[in-house]
C-alpha positions in Angstrom: 86.3 99.3 90.8 83.7 97.9 93.3 85.7 94.8 94.1 88.9 96.8 94.5 87.5 99.6 96.6 85.9 97.3 99.2 89.1 95.5 100.1 91.0 98.7 100.2 88.6 100.1 102.8 88.3 96.8 104.6 92.0 96.2 105.0 92.1 99.4 107.1 89.6 98.1 109.6 92.1 96.3 111.8 91.4 97.7 115.3 93.8 96.1 117.7 94.2 97.6 121.2 97.1 99.9 121.9 98.6 100.5 125.4 100.0 104.0 126.0 101.9 103.9 122.7 104.5 106.6 122.3 106.4 105.1 119.4 105.7 102.9 116.4 107.8 100.2 118.0 105.5 100.1 121.1 102.5 99.9 118.8 104.1 96.9 117.0 104.6 95.1 120.3 101.0 95.6 121.4 99.6 94.4 118.0 101.4 91.1 118.2 99.6 90.2 121.4 96.0 90.4 120.0 95.3 87.6 117.5 91.5 88.3 117.2 89.5 91.5 117.3 85.8 92.4 116.7 84.3 95.9 116.2 81.4 97.9 115.0 82.1 100.2 112.1 80.6 103.4 110.6 81.9 104.4 107.2 81.4 107.8 105.5 82.5 108.3 101.9 82.7 111.7 100.3 83.0 111.6 96.5 84.1 114.6 94.6 81.2 116.0 92.6 78.5 114.3 94.8 76.6 116.5 97.3 75.7 113.7 99.6 77.9 111.6 101.8 77.6 107.8 101.4 77.1 106.1 104.8 77.3 102.5 105.7 77.7 100.5 108.9 78.1 97.0 110.2 80.3 94.5 112.1 83.8 93.2 111.4 86.1 90.4 112.6 89.8 90.4 112.0 91.8 87.2 112.8 95.5 86.8 112.3 95.0 83.2 111.2 91.7 83.3 109.3 91.6 86.8 107.8 89.0 89.6 107.7 85.3 89.3 107.9 83.4 92.5 107.0 79.6 92.4 107.3 77.8 95.5 106.2 74.2 95.7 107.4 73.1 99.2 106.2 72.2 100.6 103.8 72.2 97.1 102.3 73.7 93.7 103.3 77.1 93.0 102.0 79.6 90.4 103.1 83.3 90.5 102.4 85.9 87.8 103.4 89.5 88.7 102.7 92.2 86.0 103.2 95.7 85.5 102.1 94.9 83.8 98.8 91.3 84.7 98.1 88.6 87.4 98.4 84.9 86.7 98.6 82.3 89.4 98.2 78.5 88.8 98.4 75.9 91.5 97.9 72.4 90.9 99.4 71.2 87.4 98.4 73.2 87.3 95.2 75.7 84.5 94.5 79.2 85.3 96.0 82.0 86.6 93.8 85.4 85.0 94.4 88.8 86.3 93.4 92.0 84.4 94.0 95.6 85.4 94.3 96.3 83.4 91.2 93.7 85.3 89.1 94.8 88.8 90.4 98.2 88.6 92.0 98.8 92.4 91.9 95.7 93.2 93.9 96.6 90.6 96.6 100.2 91.9 96.8 98.7 95.3 97.4 96.3 94.0 100.1 99.1 92.2 101.9 101.0 95.4 102.0 98.1 97.3 103.5 97.6 94.5 106.0 101.2 94.8 107.0 100.5 98.4 108.0 98.5 97.2 111.0 101.1 95.0 112.3 103.1 98.2 112.6 105.9 96.4 110.7 108.5 99.2 110.8 110.5 97.9 107.8 107.3 97.8 105.7 106.3 101.3 106.8 109.8 102.8 106.1 110.0 101.1 102.7 106.5 102.3 101.5 105.6 105.4 103.5 106.8 108.6 104.9 105.3 108.5 108.4 104.7 110.9 111.2 103.7 109.4 114.6 102.4 112.0 117.1 101.7 111.1 120.8 98.7 113.1 122.1 97.2 113.8 125.5 95.5 111.1 127.5 97.4 108.3 125.7 95.9 109.2 122.3 98.0 109.3 119.2 98.0 110.1 115.4 99.8 108.2 112.7 100.0 109.9 109.3 101.2 107.9 106.3 102.2 109.4 103.0 102.7 106.7 100.3 106.1 106.7 98.6 105.8 103.5 96.4 103.5 102.2 93.7 100.6 101.4 93.7 99.9 103.2 97.0 101.2 106.5 95.7 98.9 106.3 92.7 95.8 105.8 94.8 96.2 107.6 98.1 97.4 111.1 99.1 97.5 110.4 102.8 96.2 107.8 105.3 95.7 108.9 108.9 95.0 106.7 111.9 93.8 108.1 115.2 93.2 106.3 118.4 94.0 105.6 122.0 93.6 102.2 123.5 92.2 101.2 120.1 92.2 102.6 116.7 89.2 104.8 116.7 89.3 106.4 113.3 91.0 106.0 109.9 90.8 108.6 107.2 91.8 107.9 103.6 92.3 110.7 101.1 92.7 109.5 97.5 94.2 111.0 94.4 90.8 111.6 92.9 89.8 114.0 95.7 87.5 111.5 97.5 87.7 110.7 101.2 86.7 107.7 103.3 86.4 108.0 107.0 86.1 104.8 109.1 84.9 105.2 112.8 85.2 102.1 115.1 83.4 101.4 118.4 82.7 98.4 120.7 86.2 97.1 120.0 87.0 93.9 121.9 89.7 91.2 121.8 87.7 88.5 123.6 86.6 85.8 123.2 89.9 84.8 121.6 88.4 82.0 119.4 86.1 82.4 116.4 82.4 81.5 117.0 80.9 78.7 114.9 79.1 81.3 112.8 82.3 83.3 112.2 84.2 80.2 111.3 81.5 79.2 108.8 81.7 82.6 107.1 85.5 82.3 106.7 85.1 78.8 105.2 82.2 79.6 102.9 82.6 79.6 99.1 
């Protein structure tokens, strides 16, 4: 489950800016104008039956052309690269593990569906979720998603996004009674090109 859980969490880390969004359609328009975003993340996982919360943090990059780069720094180093046809995960200084779309097409189909959520693709949302979009004060909003199709409905009870100019928090409640809360800060959409180090991470094997 380790390889599966990390991309599930990571795909929800897309933190594109929003601009006074009052409808899902306005969110979609704004998302399309930001091809590259960086952010700091704090993740808290509450697992049923465990008294302590599991905390982690690090930095992420999401690029519409290159994919997702998720670099955890605490409590241990972990690097995840999620792209359209492959996923790379590396723990500490261990050799990286690579999974391809050919070796596990179902997982990649699922990941692509989750990624589509953050383009606010209304057709995808309507086909796979029951959704409630709530504008709040001071240009903030909440988007609550209840899965209606498999495999999402077998894994998650609800997915809730909260934000304002950016997505600030994502809460995932799964069918096992566990919860994952992702809090984002220092979101930025410039520079608009990958650095040499970021590009190297996306191209590594």
